[in-house]
N, C-alpha and C positions, 0 to 999 in steps of 0.2 A: 095545359103545360106546365103551369107553375107549381101544379100539385104533383106532378109527375118528376120533376127536377128535384124537389125537395124530400121525396118519398126515399126511404130507405129499405134495401132489401134487407130478408132474414141473415144473409151471409154478412153485409155490412153491419148490422147489429151485432153478430156474434164477433166479427172483427174488433169491434170498439169496445166489446165488454172484454175481451182477451187483452187489449191495451191497456184499458183501464185497471184491471187486475194485476197486470205486471207492473204499472205505475205504483200501485197500492203496496206491492210487496217492495219494490224499490225504496219508497218511502218510509216504509216500516223499518227497513234495515237501516236507513239515515237516523231515524227515531232511536232505535235501539242503540246505535252507535253513539248517539249524545248522552245516552243513559250510561254508557260505558259498560254495557250487555254485547261484549264482542262475541260471544259464542251464538248468541240469538241473530247478531248481525250477519254472520258467516252462513248461518243456516237460510236466512231470507235470500242472501246473494246467491246461495246454489239453487233456489226453487225458480229463479229467473230462467226465461227460457232464452234460446239462443237469437231471438228476434230483438233482444234489447242490445245496445251497443255492446260488444265484448270487450272493447278495450276500456271502456269506464267501469264495467263490472270487475274484470281483472285487476284494475287500479284500487277499486275499493277493498277489493280480497286482500291485496298486499298491505294497503294502510290498516286494515281492520287486525290482520296477523300481528303487523308490527307494533299498535298500539296494545294488543293483548298481551305481548312478549315484554311490557313496561319500557317500550323503547331500545331494547337491549339487540335484538336481531337486526344490527344496523346492515351488514354485510349481506344478509339475506334479503333484506327490504331493497338495498341498492342494486342487486341481482336482478330482482323483480321489475324493477323500474327501467333498469337499463334492456332488459328483456322487450318491453313494451316500447319503448323509442331510445335508440341508442344515440346519443348526441356526439357530434364531430367536436371535440374540445379542441382540435388543433387549429379552426378557425377562429378569428377575431370575434366574431358572433356567430352564435349557434343559431341554425335556420329552422325556425317552427313555423310549418305552414299552415296550421288550422287555431284559432284561438282557443278551442275546447280541448286541446293538447296541453295547455300552459299549466294546467295543476299538477299534471305528472313532471313537467320539466320543473316546476317550482320545489316539488319535493325532492329531487335531486339535487337541486342548487342548496336546500336545506340541510341535507346530508353533507355536501362538500363544504359548507359554512363551518360546520362544528367539525368537520375533520381538517380544519386548517389549510383548505384549499381555496382561497378567496378568490384566486384570478380565475380559475375554472369555474366557481360559481357565478361570478360577475358576467362571463360569456353566455351563460344561460340565461341571467337576468335581463341581459341586454336584448336577447331575442324576445323574451316575454313582453318587455316593454314596447317591442314594435306593433303589438295587439293592443295598445292601451286604450284604444276608443271602443273596444269589444269586452273590456272587462269589468265586472261589477265593482262596485265601490269597495265593498269589505275585501274582495280578493285584490284589489288594487292598494288599499291599506297594507297588506301584508307584504305585496310584491315592492311596495315603494319604500316601506321601514327596510326591509331585509338588503333591498340595492344601495340605500343611502349608507347603512352600516358596512357594506362590503366595500364602498368607496372611501369611506374614512379610514378604515381598516388598512386598505392598500396607499393610504397617503394622497388620496385624489381628492382634496377639499373642495377645489373649485367647481368639479363635476357633481359633488353631492349638492353645493348649494345652489345650483342651477336645477338640479333635480327635485329638491326640496321645494322651490320656489313653483316648479310645474306641479307638483302634488298639491301645494296649496290652492293653486287655482282650480284644479281638477276637482279636489274634494271639498272645496270652499271653508278652508281653514283659515281662521284668523290667529294672526301673531299675538296679539294683545289680549286675547281669550286664553291662549296657552301659556304665556311667559309673564302676566301680570301676576304680581304677589297677592296671595288669597285674601290680604285684608284690603286691597285696593279693587277687588272685583265687583263689578255693578251687581244690583240686584237682579237685574233681568238675565245676566250671564249665571249667577248662581242658580236660578230656576231652569235655565236650560242644561246645566252641567246634573241637576239632580234627575233630569229625565233621561238621562244617557244609560244604557244597558252595560253590563259588566265587561264585554268584549269592546264596547267603544271605549270604555273609560279607560281599559289598559292600553289601547291604540294611543290614546292622547297622552298618557303618562309617557310610553317609550318615544312618541313623535317629539315630545318636549326635551327629553334627554338628547336625541339625535340633532335637534336644532340646535341645542345649546352648543354642543360639541361643534358642529358645522360652524357654527358663528365664531367660536374660540380660534379653529383652525384657519379661518379666513380673515381673522383679525378685526372682526367687528364686534360692538359693544353688545353685549351678552345681560339681560337681567335674569339673574339666577335666583330663583326663590329662597326665602328665608326659612328653609326647613333643616332642622338638625338631623339630616341622614347621611349616611356615607356616600351615597351616591352625588348629592349636590354639593357635600363638602369637597370631594374630590374636584368636582366641577370648579367650584371655587377657587381652591388651591392651584389648579391648572391657570385659572386666570391671573392669578396673582403671580404665579410662574413667568407667565407669558409677558407681564409688565416688569418684570425683574424684581418685585417686591417678595423675596426669598423667605423672610421673617413671617410673614403674613401667611405664605403659602404651607409653611410647616407647622403654625399654629393651627389653621385649618384641619390638617392632617392628623393631630395631636387631639382633637376633640373627642369628648363622648358623646358617641352616637346614640339615639333614639331607637333607631330601627333594628330589627332583629339581625344577627351577624350573618353576613353573606358566605356561603360556604358552597364548596364545589359539589357536595351530593344534592344541594337543595337548588342550587342556581346555576352551577358550572362555572363558576369563577369564585375566587378566595378573596375577601376583602383585605385581609393582614398583608398577602402577597403583593397586593396593588399598593397600598399605604408604604410598606416598606421599601419597594422599588421607588416610589416617587420621593420618598425622603432620602433615599441615596442620589437621585437626580438633583436633588435640590442642594445638598451638600457638596455634590460634585461641581455645580455651577459657582459656588463660591470658593472653590479651591480648598476645601476640607477633603481631601481625597482618603485619608485614613477612615474617617468616619463614613464616608460614601461606601468604600470597602466593607465596612462593619453592615452597613444597612443592606447591601446586595447580598452579603452572605445569609444574613437573616431572613432575606425575602427566599432565597434558594432553601432554606431550612423549612420555611412556612409552606413553600410550593411542594416540597417533597411529602411534608406530613398531610397535606390536603389530599395528595394523590393516593398515600397509603391509606387514608380514612375511607375513600372512594372505594378501593380494591377490597377492604375489610368489609364494606358494606355490600358490595355487588359482585365480588370474586373478579374473574378474569373477563367477565362479560358486561362491558360498562354500559351504562345508558347513552343515548346520543349528545346529549348536552355535558357529558363528563369526557368523551373522548380525547377531545383538543384541549381541555381545561389546564394544562400546564403550560407553564411561561418561562419555562428553564432556558430556552434558547435565547430569548431576549434578554433575561436576567445574566446570563452569563456573558452576553456581547456588552452589556453595561459594565459588569464587573472586570471583564479583561482589560477595557479602556482605562478605568479606574486603577488596576494595577499597573498598568504602562506608565500613567503618569505617577504613581507612587515608587516607580524604580525599582518594580519587581518582575522583569520581563518574563522569566522561565514562568511563572504562575500565569501571567497574562496569555503567554502563548497556549498554555494547555487550555484555558477558558475559551480563547478565540477560536480555537480548533473546532469546537462543539458546534457553533452556528453555522459554520462554513457548510455543513450538509444541507442547510436550508436556503442561506443566504450566499451561495457561492457565486451570484450574479452582481455582487455590491463591491466595486472597486476600493473601498474605503477598507472594507474588512481585509481584503488582501494586503493593502498598504500597511495596515497595522500589525498585520502578522510579520510582514518584513520588517517591521520597526522593533518589534520585540527581539527578532533574530540579530539585527544590527546592534541593538542595547546589550544583549547578551555578549557579542563579540567584544564591545568596547569594555564592558565590565572585566571581561578575560583579560584584554590587553592592560589595564589599570592594575589588577593583581601582578601580571608579570613585571609591570614597571616597578611596583613597590617591593617585588622581592630582589629586584635587580639594582635598587638605589645602592644598598649596602654592599658593595662588592668584596670590600676590604673586611674582613672578621677581626683581625688581630694584626699589631704590629710589634716584632721581635727585635730587640737591640736598638742602637742608636747610630746617629751620624751615617758615615760611610757603609757600615755593617748592619745598618737597618734592614729588615727583610718583612715584606707584606703576605699575610696568609689571607688569600683570596677564597671567598665562600664557593664552594662547589656549586656549579648550575644544575638543579634537578632535570631528570630526563623527561624529554617532551614525548607526552603520548601520540603515537600513530596508530590510527584506525586501518588497520589492515583487512577488515572484513569487507566483504564486498557489500556495497550499498548503492542507493540511489539519491538524487536529489529530490524525487518524487515523495520519498519517505519524510513525514512529518517530524522535523527535529530542529530545534533553535540555533541553525547556524547558516552561514552565509550562501551556500547553495541552495538550501531551500527558500531563503528570502530571495534570491535571484528568480526562482521560479515563480513566486507569489507576485514580484514586481512585473514579470513578463505576462502574468494574467490580469493585473490591475491595468497594465498598459494597453492591452488587447481590449478591454472592457471599456476602457476610457476613451480610446478612438472611436469604436462603435457607437458611443453615447454621444460623442461629440459630432458625429455624422446625422445623429437623430436630432440633435438639438439645431443643427444648420437645417434640417429639414422644416423644423417648427418656425425658424425665423423667416422661412420664405414663405409658409403659411399664414403670417401674421395678418397680413393684409385681409384675407379671406375671413379670418376668424374675428376679426376687429368688428366686421359688420353684424356678427353674430350676436355678440355680448350686447350690443345697442338695439337689437330686435325685441320686442315684445312678444312673449313666449304665447303661442296658441294655447286652447285648451288641450287639443290632444297632439301638441307638438312634443317633437323627439330630438331636440337642438341642444339639450344637455350634453349629448354623447360626443358633439362635435367641438366642445371646449377643449382647447389644448393645455394639458399639465406639463410641468417639468417632468424630467427623465425621473421615473420610479427608482429607488435605491432604499428598498427596506432592509432592515429596521431603521435607516438614517433617514434624514428631511430628504425630499427630492431634490436632483440637481438641476441648479439653474445653468443657463450658458458660460456666466461668470465663475460659478462654483467648478464646474467641468474643468475651465483652463487653469483655476489655482490648482485643482487635484493633480492636474496633469503635470504641472510643474513639481509638486513634490514627488510624484512618482519618479519623474525623469531625474530628480536629484538624486533620491535615494538609490535609484538605479546606477547611476554613474558611481556613488560611493561605493557599492557593493562590487561593480566590475572592476573599479581600480584597486581595491583590496585583493580580489581573487586575481589579478595580474591580467584583465584582458582589457588593454589600455585602448585599443581601437574602438572597441563597444563603449568604454567610459567616455571616450572624446565625443563619440557620436551622440550620446545621451546628454552631455554636457552642452 
C-alpha cells in the first residue's frame, strides 16, 4: 500500500514538470528584472501559461513596463494598478482581503506619495499593515518606512513614534546600533555592519533619518551623528530651532557640506530650497521679518530653477520622484505670513491665495487672508485721514475779513461693475467670506476635539500597553486636529483661534454696517 500511495503516474509527472518549467520562466523573469533587462523580462512573462496567477503576472508586467520607461509613465502605471485592484479611497482604511495583494497596493501608495497625496497613500498603508504578521521582513521594511514618512509628513508624530516602536520590535532593530556615533560603535557592531548587503544598509540609513525626525517632533532627545552632510546638519538645525537656539541653527545651515549637492533630478528634493526656507523660518522667529521675506523669496527662486532644470532634462514627462518635488505652496504660505507681519498686506494676500487651493481646510489660512484684507482697509483709512488733516489750504486777508480756502476733497471711487464677494480681492466683503469659512471649520474641529476628550479614558490604557509583536495599536493613538501646513490644533489652540476669528468677524461686520451680526460675534 505504501508503494502505491507514493507512486506517481505519468500524468502527474508531466504536470509537475510543467509547473516546474513555469516557475523557472517566472524566476528567469525576476533575474532579468534585477539585471535591468526589462525587454527580456517582458518576454519571459509573456511565455507564462494562464495557469500561473494572472494577477501577479499582470502586476509584474506593469512594473516592468514602468521601469523600462525610466519611471516616467506614471499615469499609465497608475491606471494599470487601478485596473488590477481599485481601492476605495473614500473609506478611512482601504480594505485589502488577501496579503498577496499588498505589493499592488504598496505601489499605488508610492505613486500617491510622490504625487503629494499623503492622506490617500496613508489609507492604503493602514490596510497593508493589517496583514503585518504575513509580510516578509524585506517588504515590511519598505512598508514601515513609507508609512512612518507619511505620518510625519501629515504631522502625526505620535502615531509615527508608536509605529516605529512596533517596527523595532518586529524587525529586531536596536536604537544604539543605529543612533550611536561611529567613533563609539563597538567592534562587534562594526563587524555586523560589514556583513550587511546594500539594500539592508540603505534601509538602516533611511530608518535612522526617520527615527531622528520622529524623536525631534515628539520632543525626545536625539543623538544626531556628527557627519558634515546636509541631511544631518538640517536635522541638527531643527533640533536647535526647537530648543530656541536660533543662532546655532543658522550656523548649522550655513556650513560647507561634504556630501554631493542634493538636486531634484537625482533625489527628488532640492537642498538649497530647504536651507533657504529654514533660514527664513529662523529669521521670522527672531522677528527679523525683512530678512525672512528675503530668504523665502530666494527659496522660491531656487525652487523655480530646480523645476526648470528637471523639465530641461526630462521634458514634460517627468520621472516619478520629480512629480511633486516643488515646495512652492508651502514657501508661499510662509512668505505670505512674513509679508503680513511686515505690513505689506496686498503682497501677502497674493501669496496666501496660492496655497488656498491645497490647504483649504486650514482655518488659520482663511483667518490670515481676512487679516490681510482688514489691514488693506485700515491702510486706506489712514491715507484718507492724512489727506483730510489739512482741510485749510490757505488764508486770505486778516481780522473779520479773513477768508479760509478749503482744500477740495477728491472724488471717491465707486465700483459700479457687477461683482461678488466670492471673487478674491483684498476688501472687507471677501474678508467676511473668509471669516465665515474659518468659523465653519473651527466649529467642526471643536466638535472633533470634544470627541477626542471623551475617548481619552480609552486611549490612556493603549499608551500603557506593551505592543505585541504583531500588534496594530499604533493607529489607535489620538492625535490633535490636523491643520497642514501649520502645526496640529490642540483643544486650547482651537478655543484661542475661535476667539480671534470671532473678533475679526465682529470688526468686519461692524465696518460693513451689519450691527446685529457684529453684536452676535462680540
